[in-house]
N, C-alpha and C positions, 0 to 999 in steps of 0.2 A: 262441291266436289273436293275442295281442299280438306275440309273437315272429315269427309267420308273416308278418304284415303290417308289421312294423317299428314298432309303436305304442310310443311312449315317454312319452306324457302322457295325462292324462285331463282333460277329455273329448276324445276323438279321433273324427273322422269320416273314413271312407274310402268312396268311391263305387265300386261294382263293378257292371258291367252284367250283363245276362242271360246273356251268353256267358262270364262269369267274368273279364272284362278290367277292370283298374283304370282308371277314367276320371277320377278325381280322387284324387290321392295323399293320404296321411294329413295331417290338419291339426287343430290345436286348435280345436274347434268346439262351443260349448255349444248345447244344444237349448232353453234358456230363458234369461231374463235374471236368474234368481234370484241369481246371484253376480256380476252385472255390476259392482257397486261395488267388489268385490274384484279381479276379473280385468281389468276395463276392456274386456271383450269383449262385443259386441252380437251376439246370435244371429240377428237379422233378415236381414242380407245372406246368410248361409249358407242359411237356410231359404228365402229368396226364390229363390236359385240352385237349390236342391234342387227346389222346386216347378216351376220352369221346365223342369228336366231331365225330371221325371216327366211333366209335361203336354205338352211340346213336343219333347223329345229334345235341347234346346239344351244344349250343354256349353260351359263357359267356357274350357277348356284344350285345346290341340292334343295329339296323341299325344306329340310331342317335349317339350312342357311338362310333361306327366304324368311322362314318364320322368325329366326333369331334376329334378322335384320329389320323386321317391322317395328314400328314405333307407336305402340298404343298410347293414347293420351294418359297423362297422370290426372289425378283429381284436380290439381291446380289448373292444368291445361283445359280440362272440361269446364271448370268454372270460368276461365278466361273466354272460352267460346260463348258461354252464356252471357257474360258481360258484353262481349262484342256484339252479339245478336241484339241485346237490349239497346246498346248504343246506336247500332245501325237503325233499329226501329225508330228510336227517338229522333235521330237525324233526319230520317225520311219524313217524319211528321213535322219538320221545321223546328225541332227543339234541340238545336246544336249545343246550346249552353248546358242543357240537361244531359246530353249525350256525352259530353267531354269527360266527366269523371269516370264513366263506364269504359270509354276508350282507353283512358289512362290506366285504369285498374286491370283491364284485359292485358295490356302490355306488361304490367308489373307481374301478373300471374304467369305469363308465358313469354319471358324475355327473349327466347330464341325463336319465337314464331313470327317470321317476317310477314306472313300473310295477314296477321293481326296488326303488328306494329307498323310496318310500312304501308300496308293496305289501307289503314285508317288515316294516313298522313294527309292526303289531299282533302279529305272531308273535314279535317281539323285545322286546315289552313297552314299546314306544314309542308315543306318542300321535300318530296320523295326522291329528288335527284341532287339536292344541295346539302348544305351544312346540317340540316335536321336529320337527313339520312346518314350522313357521315358520322354523326354522333352515335347512332345505333350500330353502324358498321364497326366503329372503333371499339365499342363495348363488346361486340361479338368477337372481334379479334382478340381482345384482352382476355376473354373467357376461353381462348384456345380454339376459336373457329369451330364451335360444336356443330357438326353436321349430323345427318341421320345415323351414320355408322357409329360415330362417337357416342351419341346420346343413347342409342340402342345398347351398346356395350356397357355403358354406365348403368343403365337400368337393369340389365341382366346381372351385373355384378352386385347391385343392391339387392335384387331378389334372392341371390344366393347367399347373402350375408357377408360377402367379401367387399373390400373397398373397391371403388370404381377404378378402372384402369387409367393410367396417366397418358 
C-alpha cells in the first residue's frame, strides 16, 4: 500500500473518495497529539478538515492542487523499492546477511523514505525507537524536514527547469 500511494513517512494520511479518486494527496498527519512535543504537529487542523469533508463534502484542494501535491517516485526511489523488495525476500528466506546490503542500498537511494529506512530497522537488528532511529531523524531534520509538500514542490521546480524552492 505504501508504494502504491507513494507513502514515505508515518503517520501519513491520504484521502480517497468513493469513486477511488485521490482528493487530498499524502501528507504527514497524526491522528492524535500524543507525540506533538516531538513532532511539532497538531492533529486538530487535519481532523477538522476531515470532518468537514465527511459532513459537507467540502474539500480544501482543487483537482490541480491535488495533482501538484502528489509525489510520484523518482527513478532512484523506484530502484530503492526494488532493492527493498529483494532484501525483504532474502530476509524471509533466512538470508539476513545477504539482505543487509540491499536494505542499506535502498536507504541510500531513498533517504527520505521512512517506510524503507525505519521499516527495515527491526529486521536488521536496529532500534526503530532508539539511537538508530534518532540518527535518521537528525539527518532528516538537517535536510530541512522534507515532507510530501516540500518534495513535491522541489520536483515541480526541477521539471520546470527552475531551482527548487527553499
